[in-house]
Gaussian input, Z-matrix of N, CA and C with variables (Angstrom, degrees):
# hf/3-21g

backbone

0 1
 N
 C     1     B1
 C     2     B2     1     A1
 N     3     B3     2     A2     1     D1
 C     4     B4     3     A3     2     D2
 C     5     B5     4     A4     3     D3
 N     6     B6     5     A5     4     D4
 C     7     B7     6     A6     5     D5
 C     8     B8     7     A7     6     D6
 N     9     B9     8     A8     7     D7
 C    10    B10     9     A9     8     D8
 C    11    B11    10    A10     9     D9
 N    12    B12    11    A11    10    D10
 C    13    B13    12    A12    11    D11
 C    14    B14    13    A13    12    D12
 N    15    B15    14    A14    13    D13
 C    16    B16    15    A15    14    D14
 C    17    B17    16    A16    15    D15
 N    18    B18    17    A17    16    D16
 C    19    B19    18    A18    17    D17
 C    20    B20    19    A19    18    D18
 N    21    B21    20    A20    19    D19
 C    22    B22    21    A21    20    D20
 C    23    B23    22    A22    21    D21
 N    24    B24    23    A23    22    D22
 C    25    B25    24    A24    23    D23
 C    26    B26    25    A25    24    D24
 N    27    B27    26    A26    25    D25
 C    28    B28    27    A27    26    D26
 C    29    B29    28    A28    27    D27
 N    30    B30    29    A29    28    D28
 C    31    B31    30    A30    29    D29
 C    32    B32    31    A31    30    D30
 N    33    B33    32    A32    31    D31
 C    34    B34    33    A33    32    D32
 C    35    B35    34    A34    33    D33
 N    36    B36    35    A35    34    D34
 C    37    B37    36    A36    35    D35
 C    38    B38    37    A37    36    D36
 N    39    B39    38    A38    37    D37
 C    40    B40    39    A39    38    D38
 C    41    B41    40    A40    39    D39
 N    42    B42    41    A41    40    D40
 C    43    B43    42    A42    41    D41
 C    44    B44    43    A43    42    D42
 N    45    B45    44    A44    43    D43
 C    46    B46    45    A45    44    D44
 C    47    B47    46    A46    45    D45
 N    48    B48    47    A47    46    D46
 C    49    B49    48    A48    47    D47
 C    50    B50    49    A49    48    D48
 N    51    B51    50    A50    49    D49
 C    52    B52    51    A51    50    D50
 C    53    B53    52    A52    51    D51
 N    54    B54    53    A53    52    D52
 C    55    B55    54    A54    53    D53
 C    56    B56    55    A55    54    D54
 N    57    B57    56    A56    55    D55
 C    58    B58    57    A57    56    D56
 C    59    B59    58    A58    57    D57
 N    60    B60    59    A59    58    D58
 C    61    B61    60    A60    59    D59
 C    62    B62    61    A61    60    D60
 N    63    B63    62    A62    61    D61
 C    64    B64    63    A63    62    D62
 C    65    B65    64    A64    63    D63
 N    66    B66    65    A65    64    D64
 C    67    B67    66    A66    65    D65
 C    68    B68    67    A67    66    D66
 N    69    B69    68    A68    67    D67
 C    70    B70    69    A69    68    D68
 C    71    B71    70    A70    69    D69
 N    72    B72    71    A71    70    D70
 C    73    B73    72    A72    71    D71
 C    74    B74    73    A73    72    D72
 N    75    B75    74    A74    73    D73
 C    76    B76    75    A75    74    D74
 C    77    B77    76    A76    75    D75
 N    78    B78    77    A77    76    D76
 C    79    B79    78    A78    77    D77
 C    80    B80    79    A79    78    D78
 N    81    B81    80    A80    79    D79
 C    82    B82    81    A81    80    D80
 C    83    B83    82    A82    81    D81
 N    84    B84    83    A83    82    D82
 C    85    B85    84    A84    83    D83
 C    86    B86    85    A85    84    D84
 N    87    B87    86    A86    85    D85
 C    88    B88    87    A87    86    D86
 C    89    B89    88    A88    87    D87
 N    90    B90    89    A89    88    D88
 C    91    B91    90    A90    89    D89
 C    92    B92    91    A91    90    D90
 N    93    B93    92    A92    91    D91
 C    94    B94    93    A93    92    D92
 C    95    B95    94    A94    93    D93
 N    96    B96    95    A95    94    D94
 C    97    B97    96    A96    95    D95
 C    98    B98    97    A97    96    D96
 N    99    B99    98    A98    97    D97
 C   100   B100    99    A99    98    D98
 C   101   B101   100   A100    99    D99
 N   102   B102   101   A101   100   D100
 C   103   B103   102   A102   101   D101
 C   104   B104   103   A103   102   D102
 N   105   B105   104   A104   103   D103
 C   106   B106   105   A105   104   D104
 C   107   B107   106   A106   105   D105
 N   108   B108   107   A107   106   D106
 C   109   B109   108   A108   107   D107
 C   110   B110   109   A109   108   D108
 N   111   B111   110   A110   109   D109
 C   112   B112   111   A111   110   D110
 C   113   B113   112   A112   111   D111
 N   114   B114   113   A113   112   D112
 C   115   B115   114   A114   113   D113
 C   116   B116   115   A115   114   D114
 N   117   B117   116   A116   115   D115
 C   118   B118   117   A117   116   D116
 C   119   B119   118   A118   117   D117
 N   120   B120   119   A119   118   D118
 C   121   B121   120   A120   119   D119
 C   122   B122   121   A121   120   D120
 N   123   B123   122   A122   121   D121
 C   124   B124   123   A123   122   D122
 C   125   B125   124   A124   123   D123
 N   126   B126   125   A125   124   D124
 C   127   B127   126   A126   125   D125
 C   128   B128   127   A127   126   D126
 N   129   B129   128   A128   127   D127
 C   130   B130   129   A129   128   D128
 C   131   B131   130   A130   129   D129
 N   132   B132   131   A131   130   D130
 C   133   B133   132   A132   131   D131
 C   134   B134   133   A133   132   D132
 N   135   B135   134   A134   133   D133
 C   136   B136   135   A135   134   D134
 C   137   B137   136   A136   135   D135
 N   138   B138   137   A137   136   D136
 C   139   B139   138   A138   137   D137
 C   140   B140   139   A139   138   D138
 N   141   B141   140   A140   139   D139
 C   142   B142   141   A141   140   D140
 C   143   B143   142   A142   141   D141
 N   144   B144   143   A143   142   D142
 C   145   B145   144   A144   143   D143
 C   146   B146   145   A145   144   D144
 N   147   B147   146   A146   145   D145
 C   148   B148   147   A147   146   D146
 C   149   B149   148   A148   147   D147
 N   150   B150   149   A149   148   D148
 C   151   B151   150   A150   149   D149
 C   152   B152   151   A151   150   D150
 N   153   B153   152   A152   151   D151
 C   154   B154   153   A153   152   D152
 C   155   B155   154   A154   153   D153
 N   156   B156   155   A155   154   D154
 C   157   B157   156   A156   155   D155
 C   158   B158   157   A157   156   D156
 N   159   B159   158   A158   157   D157
 C   160   B160   159   A159   158   D158
 C   161   B161   160   A160   159   D159
 N   162   B162   161   A161   160   D160
 C   163   B163   162   A162   161   D161
 C   164   B164   163   A163   162   D162
 N   165   B165   164   A164   163   D163
 C   166   B166   165   A165   164   D164
 C   167   B167   166   A166   165   D165
 N   168   B168   167   A167   166   D166
 C   169   B169   168   A168   167   D167
 C   170   B170   169   A169   168   D168
 N   171   B171   170   A170   169   D169
 C   172   B172   171   A171   170   D170
 C   173   B173   172   A172   171   D171
 N   174   B174   173   A173   172   D172
 C   175   B175   174   A174   173   D173
 C   176   B176   175   A175   174   D174
 N   177   B177   176   A176   175   D175
 C   178   B178   177   A177   176   D176
 C   179   B179   178   A178   177   D177
 N   180   B180   179   A179   178   D178
 C   181   B181   180   A180   179   D179
 C   182   B182   181   A181   180   D180
 N   183   B183   182   A182   181   D181
 C   184   B184   183   A183   182   D182
 C   185   B185   184   A184   183   D183
 N   186   B186   185   A185   184   D184
 C   187   B187   186   A186   185   D185
 C   188   B188   187   A187   186   D186
 N   189   B189   188   A188   187   D187
 C   190   B190   189   A189   188   D188
 C   191   B191   190   A190   189   D189
 N   192   B192   191   A191   190   D190
 C   193   B193   192   A192   191   D191
 C   194   B194   193   A193   192   D192
 N   195   B195   194   A194   193   D193
 C   196   B196   195   A195   194   D194
 C   197   B197   196   A196   195   D195
 N   198   B198   197   A197   196   D196
 C   199   B199   198   A198   197   D197
 C   200   B200   199   A199   198   D198
 N   201   B201   200   A200   199   D199
 C   202   B202   201   A201   200   D200
 C   203   B203   202   A202   201   D201
 N   204   B204   203   A203   202   D202
 C   205   B205   204   A204   203   D203
 C   206   B206   205   A205   204   D204
 N   207   B207   206   A206   205   D205
 C   208   B208   207   A207   206   D206
 C   209   B209   208   A208   207   D207
 N   210   B210   209   A209   208   D208
 C   211   B211   210   A210   209   D209
 C   212   B212   211   A211   210   D210
 N   213   B213   212   A212   211   D211
 C   214   B214   213   A213   212   D212
 C   215   B215   214   A214   213   D213
 N   216   B216   215   A215   214   D214
 C   217   B217   216   A216   215   D215
 C   218   B218   217   A217   216   D216
 N   219   B219   218   A218   217   D217
 C   220   B220   219   A219   218   D218
 C   221   B221   220   A220   219   D219
 N   222   B222   221   A221   220   D220
 C   223   B223   222   A222   221   D221
 C   224   B224   223   A223   222   D222
 N   225   B225   224   A224   223   D223
 C   226   B226   225   A225   224   D224
 C   227   B227   226   A226   225   D225
 N   228   B228   227   A227   226   D226
 C   229   B229   228   A228   227   D227
 C   230   B230   229   A229   228   D228
 N   231   B231   230   A230   229   D229
 C   232   B232   231   A231   230   D230
 C   233   B233   232   A232   231   D231
 N   234   B234   233   A233   232   D232
 C   235   B235   234   A234   233   D233
 C   236   B236   235   A235   234   D234
 N   237   B237   236   A236   235   D235
 C   238   B238   237   A237   236   D236
 C   239   B239   238   A238   237   D237

   B1=1.4064
   B2=1.4209
   B3=1.2805
   B4=1.5087
   B5=1.5388
   B6=1.4459
   B7=1.4228
   B8=1.4490
   B9=1.1984
   B10=1.5682
   B11=1.5784
   B12=1.4510
   B13=1.4319
   B14=1.6345
   B15=1.2193
   B16=1.6393
   B17=1.4428
   B18=1.3763
   B19=1.4148
   B20=1.4125
   B21=1.4061
   B22=1.4507
   B23=1.5319
   B24=1.4060
   B25=1.4541
   B26=1.4933
   B27=1.3778
   B28=1.4183
   B29=1.5037
   B30=1.3871
   B31=1.4165
   B32=1.4733
   B33=1.3277
   B34=1.4514
   B35=1.5477
   B36=1.3525
   B37=1.3446
   B38=1.5450
   B39=1.3290
   B40=1.4370
   B41=1.5747
   B42=1.2465
   B43=1.4606
   B44=1.4997
   B45=1.3113
   B46=1.5838
   B47=1.4529
   B48=1.4740
   B49=1.4803
   B50=1.4373
   B51=1.3174
   B52=1.3815
   B53=1.5259
   B54=1.2849
   B55=1.4750
   B56=1.6211
   B57=1.3590
   B58=1.4952
   B59=1.4719
   B60=1.3380
   B61=1.4990
   B62=1.4848
   B63=1.2393
   B64=1.4483
   B65=1.5538
   B66=1.3461
   B67=1.4347
   B68=1.5578
   B69=1.3215
   B70=1.2659
   B71=1.4755
   B72=1.3119
   B73=1.4491
   B74=1.4964
   B75=1.3604
   B76=1.4464
   B77=1.4986
   B78=1.3578
   B79=1.3523
   B80=1.4837
   B81=1.3884
   B82=1.4900
   B83=1.5939
   B84=1.3899
   B85=1.4807
   B86=1.5007
   B87=1.2981
   B88=1.3360
   B89=1.4912
   B90=1.4136
   B91=1.4938
   B92=1.5369
   B93=1.3129
   B94=1.5222
   B95=1.4618
   B96=1.3423
   B97=1.3408
   B98=1.3797
   B99=1.3581
   B100=1.4970
   B101=1.5755
   B102=1.2198
   B103=1.4889
   B104=1.5604
   B105=1.2973
   B106=1.3545
   B107=1.5959
   B108=1.2433
   B109=1.4629
   B110=1.5522
   B111=1.2803
   B112=1.5082
   B113=1.5213
   B114=1.3396
   B115=1.4713
   B116=1.4801
   B117=1.4045
   B118=1.3992
   B119=1.6223
   B120=1.3148
   B121=1.4210
   B122=1.4987
   B123=1.2997
   B124=1.4681
   B125=1.5981
   B126=1.1828
   B127=1.4797
   B128=1.4049
   B129=1.2502
   B130=1.5192
   B131=1.6255
   B132=1.4224
   B133=1.3681
   B134=1.6447
   B135=1.3043
   B136=1.3579
   B137=1.6647
   B138=1.3684
   B139=1.3416
   B140=1.6400
   B141=1.3331
   B142=1.3672
   B143=1.5472
   B144=1.2971
   B145=1.4521
   B146=1.5409
   B147=1.1969
   B148=1.5271
   B149=1.5018
   B150=1.2774
   B151=1.4872
   B152=1.6840
   B153=1.2606
   B154=1.5813
   B155=1.5067
   B156=1.2622
   B157=1.5991
   B158=1.3970
   B159=1.3947
   B160=1.4668
   B161=1.5112
   B162=1.4296
   B163=1.4089
   B164=1.5862
   B165=1.3031
   B166=1.5152
   B167=1.5520
   B168=1.3025
   B169=1.4969
   B170=1.5140
   B171=1.3819
   B172=1.4236
   B173=1.5422
   B174=1.2589
   B175=1.5151
   B176=1.6673
   B177=1.3076
   B178=1.3760
   B179=1.5832
   B180=1.4156
   B181=1.4372
   B182=1.5664
   B183=1.1689
   B184=1.5108
   B185=1.5718
   B186=1.2966
   B187=1.4782
   B188=1.5014
   B189=1.3097
   B190=1.5274
   B191=1.5045
   B192=1.3553
   B193=1.5100
   B194=1.5000
   B195=1.2793
   B196=1.4969
   B197=1.6192
   B198=1.3271
   B199=1.2481
   B200=1.5302
   B201=1.3915
   B202=1.4852
   B203=1.3654
   B204=1.4205
   B205=1.2925
   B206=1.5770
   B207=1.3812
   B208=1.3798
   B209=1.4247
   B210=1.2913
   B211=1.4748
   B212=1.4580
   B213=1.3665
   B214=1.5023
   B215=1.6480
   B216=1.2645
   B217=1.4258
   B218=1.6097
   B219=1.4290
   B220=1.3775
   B221=1.6269
   B222=1.2018
   B223=1.3660
   B224=1.4758
   B225=1.2293
   B226=1.5142
   B227=1.6386
   B228=1.3316
   B229=1.4949
   B230=1.5725
   B231=1.3873
   B232=1.4279
   B233=1.4109
   B234=1.3767
   B235=1.4389
   B236=1.4672
   B237=1.2334
   B238=1.4755
   B239=1.5138
   A1=116.50
   A2=120.60
   A3=118.67
   A4=105.36
   A5=109.01
   A6=119.22
   A7=111.93
   A8=123.79
   A9=128.37
   A10=110.79
   A11=114.66
   A12=112.13
   A13=98.20
   A14=114.24
   A15=125.03
   A16=107.70
   A17=116.72
   A18=123.67
   A19=103.10
   A20=125.39
   A21=123.55
   A22=108.67
   A23=117.18
   A24=118.34
   A25=110.40
   A26=119.34
   A27=120.95
   A28=119.67
   A29=113.38
   A30=119.01
   A31=109.23
   A32=123.06
   A33=128.57
   A34=111.33
   A35=113.12
   A36=118.88
   A37=110.97
   A38=115.04
   A39=121.97
   A40=112.57
   A41=114.08
   A42=122.33
   A43=114.80
   A44=114.52
   A45=120.53
   A46=101.03
   A47=111.47
   A48=122.83
   A49=110.04
   A50=119.16
   A51=121.45
   A52=113.47
   A53=123.88
   A54=131.16
   A55=105.13
   A56=111.72
   A57=115.53
   A58=111.48
   A59=117.20
   A60=117.90
   A61=115.35
   A62=118.71
   A63=126.65
   A64=117.91
   A65=110.04
   A66=120.18
   A67=107.39
   A68=124.72
   A69=131.57
   A70=113.00
   A71=115.95
   A72=122.71
   A73=108.74
   A74=114.73
   A75=121.70
   A76=113.74
   A77=123.48
   A78=119.21
   A79=118.27
   A80=116.77
   A81=119.23
   A82=111.36
   A83=116.43
   A84=114.65
   A85=112.01
   A86=120.87
   A87=127.55
   A88=111.87
   A89=111.30
   A90=115.56
   A91=105.66
   A92=107.86
   A93=117.62
   A94=109.56
   A95=121.55
   A96=129.01
   A97=115.17
   A98=126.36
   A99=129.29
   A100=108.19
   A101=117.76
   A102=123.12
   A103=112.65
   A104=120.09
   A105=130.44
   A106=109.25
   A107=116.54
   A108=124.52
   A109=116.54
   A110=113.60
   A111=109.94
   A112=109.25
   A113=112.46
   A114=128.23
   A115=109.68
   A116=115.79
   A117=119.06
   A118=104.81
   A119=113.33
   A120=125.68
   A121=105.15
   A122=116.05
   A123=126.19
   A124=112.18
   A125=121.50
   A126=120.16
   A127=112.79
   A128=120.69
   A129=127.77
   A130=109.61
   A131=110.70
   A132=117.51
   A133=110.07
   A134=118.18
   A135=117.81
   A136=108.32
   A137=117.77
   A138=119.73
   A139=117.05
   A140=114.29
   A141=126.12
   A142=110.95
   A143=113.12
   A144=118.99
   A145=114.93
   A146=111.11
   A147=118.82
   A148=112.01
   A149=116.23
   A150=123.45
   A151=105.79
   A152=113.49
   A153=115.24
   A154=108.18
   A155=120.37
   A156=122.94
   A157=116.02
   A158=117.95
   A159=117.63
   A160=106.90
   A161=117.44
   A162=119.66
   A163=113.97
   A164=112.15
   A165=120.21
   A166=110.39
   A167=116.06
   A168=123.91
   A169=109.50
   A170=122.61
   A171=124.04
   A172=104.50
   A173=122.67
   A174=125.09
   A175=107.37
   A176=120.77
   A177=126.17
   A178=106.30
   A179=114.34
   A180=114.53
   A181=114.15
   A182=121.23
   A183=123.89
   A184=107.82
   A185=116.14
   A186=119.09
   A187=109.26
   A188=118.68
   A189=127.60
   A190=104.98
   A191=119.38
   A192=125.57
   A193=110.54
   A194=118.35
   A195=122.25
   A196=107.05
   A197=116.41
   A198=117.92
   A199=120.36
   A200=121.55
   A201=122.49
   A202=121.76
   A203=121.75
   A204=125.75
   A205=114.57
   A206=112.37
   A207=118.08
   A208=112.19
   A209=119.66
   A210=128.93
   A211=109.37
   A212=113.98
   A213=122.42
   A214=105.71
   A215=113.23
   A216=121.21
   A217=107.96
   A218=113.80
   A219=122.31
   A220=108.68
   A221=121.37
   A222=129.03
   A223=118.08
   A224=122.32
   A225=118.77
   A226=102.34
   A227=111.11
   A228=115.66
   A229=100.01
   A230=111.76
   A231=117.65
   A232=113.11
   A233=119.39
   A234=123.88
   A235=112.75
   A236=115.48
   A237=118.97
   A238=111.32
   D1=137.07
   D2=-176.60
   D3=-114.14
   D4=146.35
   D5=-177.73
   D6=-116.61
   D7=139.00
   D8=179.45
   D9=-98.62
   D10=132.04
   D11=-172.34
   D12=-114.20
   D13=135.33
   D14=-175.32
   D15=-120.56
   D16=151.35
   D17=164.88
   D18=-76.69
   D19=126.54
   D20=-170.59
   D21=-71.15
   D22=-30.41
   D23=-169.23
   D24=-86.82
   D25=-35.31
   D26=178.61
   D27=-96.24
   D28=-19.80
   D29=179.73
   D30=84.77
   D31=-0.65
   D32=177.89
   D33=-63.48
   D34=130.67
   D35=174.18
   D36=-74.87
   D37=120.37
   D38=-175.45
   D39=-86.90
   D40=-33.61
   D41=-175.71
   D42=161.35
   D43=-174.54
   D44=-178.58
   D45=-128.54
   D46=146.90
   D47=175.05
   D48=-129.27
   D49=161.02
   D50=-179.36
   D51=-102.89
   D52=-172.89
   D53=-170.71
   D54=-57.77
   D55=-52.72
   D56=-173.58
   D57=-63.36
   D58=-42.55
   D59=174.92
   D60=-64.21
   D61=-39.96
   D62=167.49
   D63=-49.97
   D64=-48.87
   D65=178.52
   D66=-59.13
   D67=-44.97
   D68=177.68
   D69=-58.82
   D70=-46.07
   D71=-178.39
   D72=-60.81
   D73=-58.04
   D74=-175.27
   D75=-69.80
   D76=-30.18
   D77=176.01
   D78=-82.47
   D79=-23.23
   D80=-178.85
   D81=-94.07
   D82=-16.74
   D83=179.99
   D84=-110.98
   D85=155.61
   D86=178.42
   D87=-76.53
   D88=133.07
   D89=172.35
   D90=-115.07
   D91=147.13
   D92=-175.65
   D93=-79.68
   D94=-25.65
   D95=176.93
   D96=-159.73
   D97=172.71
   D98=178.61
   D99=-65.11
   D100=-24.42
   D101=-179.39
   D102=-90.71
   D103=-6.47
   D104=-174.98
   D105=-63.74
   D106=117.16
   D107=-179.70
   D108=-118.89
   D109=-0.75
   D110=176.33
   D111=-125.69
   D112=165.39
   D113=-175.46
   D114=-141.84
   D115=144.43
   D116=169.39
   D117=-102.99
   D118=121.03
   D119=-167.81
   D120=-109.95
   D121=135.09
   D122=175.48
   D123=-124.83
   D124=170.50
   D125=169.79
   D126=-57.97
   D127=-38.78
   D128=179.20
   D129=-61.72
   D130=-44.42
   D131=176.93
   D132=-59.36
   D133=-48.21
   D134=-176.38
   D135=-64.27
   D136=-42.72
   D137=173.54
   D138=-52.64
   D139=-41.49
   D140=175.52
   D141=-58.67
   D142=-50.02
   D143=175.40
   D144=-58.38
   D145=-47.72
   D146=175.93
   D147=-57.89
   D148=-48.70
   D149=-174.79
   D150=-65.49
   D151=-23.95
   D152=-173.27
   D153=-102.31
   D154=14.44
   D155=173.53
   D156=88.26
   D157=26.63
   D158=178.99
   D159=-75.55
   D160=151.03
   D161=-178.18
   D162=-61.80
   D163=146.42
   D164=-171.75
   D165=-62.87
   D166=-34.24
   D167=177.35
   D168=-68.09
   D169=-39.27
   D170=179.89
   D171=-73.23
   D172=-41.17
   D173=-179.37
   D174=-62.81
   D175=-43.92
   D176=179.72
   D177=-60.48
   D178=-57.71
   D179=-179.86
   D180=-54.66
   D181=-38.39
   D182=-178.16
   D183=-74.82
   D184=-39.69
   D185=-179.51
   D186=-63.02
   D187=-37.55
   D188=-177.58
   D189=-69.79
   D190=-45.13
   D191=179.55
   D192=-60.34
   D193=-41.11
   D194=-177.86
   D195=-72.05
   D196=-42.81
   D197=-175.86
   D198=51.44
   D199=-133.93
   D200=165.98
   D201=-86.31
   D202=4.13
   D203=175.10
   D204=-70.01
   D205=172.36
   D206=172.48
   D207=-73.48
   D208=-33.84
   D209=179.11
   D210=178.38
   D211=171.33
   D212=-175.39
   D213=-144.26
   D214=134.22
   D215=171.95
   D216=-85.54
   D217=117.14
   D218=-177.70
   D219=-107.76
   D220=157.50
   D221=168.46
   D222=-134.50
   D223=157.25
   D224=-173.67
   D225=-129.88
   D226=154.02
   D227=171.75
   D228=-147.84
   D229=158.15
   D230=171.44
   D231=-73.15
   D232=137.99
   D233=177.93
   D234=-81.26
   D235=148.42
   D236=177.82
   D237=108.58

């Protein structure tokens, strides 16, 4: 299965991730509920994911999404 990651504010597609990358994202970050599909990502969040074994492609996608901003709200959806 593939998942698409979007900038929640602009709606811009940031990229796609696979099941393994999605598992890293959902297991390492706090969800407010079972239906929660968005996260606020900062540079520190990306560093945390990287330090805890998240896939390099996921880390790169999120690092690019944050860019020089303080943080970015992302959301995910199942592709297809």
